C-alpha positions in Angstrom: 34.4 -45.8 88.3 36.4 -45.3 85.1 35.6 -46.4 81.5 37.9 -46.5 78.6 37.8 -47.9 75.1 40.3 -50.8 74.7 39.4 -51.1 71.0 36.9 -49.5 68.6 34.3 -52.1 69.6 35.2 -52.8 73.3 35.1 -50.8 76.5 36.4 -51.7 80.0 34.6 -50.4 83.1 36.9 -50.3 86.1 35.6 -49.8 89.6 32.1 -49.9 90.9 29.1 -48.6 88.9 26.9 -46.8 91.3 26.1 -43.1 90.4 24.3 -41.2 87.8 27.7 -39.7 86.7 28.9 -43.3 86.1 25.8 -43.8 83.9 26.6 -40.6 82.0 30.2 -41.7 81.4 29.2 -45.2 80.2 26.6 -43.7 77.9 29.1 -41.2 76.4 31.8 -43.8 75.7 29.5 -46.5 74.4 27.7 -44.0 72.2 31.0 -43.0 70.7 31.5 -46.7 69.8 28.2 -47.1 67.9 28.6 -47.2 64.1 24.9 -47.6 63.4 22.1 -50.0 63.9 23.2 -53.6 64.1 26.8 -52.9 65.2 28.6 -55.2 67.7 30.2 -54.0 70.9 31.7 -55.7 74.0 31.8 -54.3 77.5 34.1 -55.8 80.1 33.2 -55.2 83.8 36.0 -56.8 85.9 35.3 -55.1 89.3 31.7 -54.0 89.9 29.4 -56.2 91.9 26.3 -54.4 90.5 25.2 -51.9 87.9 22.5 -49.3 88.2 19.0 -49.5 86.8 19.8 -46.6 84.5 22.7 -48.5 82.9 20.6 -51.6 82.6 17.9 -49.5 80.9 20.4 -47.9 78.5 21.9 -51.3 77.6 18.3 -52.7 77.0 17.7 -49.8 74.6 20.8 -50.5 72.7 19.9 -54.1 72.2 16.2 -53.7 71.5 15.9 -50.3 69.8 19.3 -49.9 68.1 19.8 -53.6 67.4 23.3 -53.6 68.9 24.9 -57.0 69.2 26.0 -56.5 72.8 28.3 -58.8 74.8 28.9 -58.3 78.5 31.9 -59.9 80.2 31.7 -59.9 84.0 34.1 -61.2 86.6 32.1 -60.8 89.8 29.7 -63.7 90.7 27.3 -61.2 92.4 26.9 -59.2 89.2 26.5 -62.3 87.1 23.8 -63.5 89.6 22.0 -60.2 89.4 21.9 -60.3 85.7 20.7 -63.9 85.9 17.9 -63.0 88.3 16.8 -60.2 86.0 16.8 -62.7 83.0 19.4 -60.6 81.2 22.1 -63.3 80.6 20.8 -64.1 77.1 19.7 -60.6 76.2 23.2 -59.1 77.0 25.1 -62.3 76.0 26.8 -62.3 79.4 29.9 -64.3 79.8 32.1 -64.9 82.8 35.7 -63.6 82.6 
């Protein structure tokens, strides 16, 4: 898995999210994008069919504690369905790519 910032407010996660090291990389990059409570960021996930619970927990913390306006863009139907089953489509403002 690789993550890179495409702009100051958008990151792209390539590959499959599945390890604690992936979580650490995601957290480091996204934290570097935060400008304070209430900022807006987008994360694009074109490849992964799932994300780990630690990543989900981190994103929930961003939305509910840090009041980040988060938008997730996913391509894989399996990942979209997972987020739908977990009732996170609205919370993460998930959109299909």
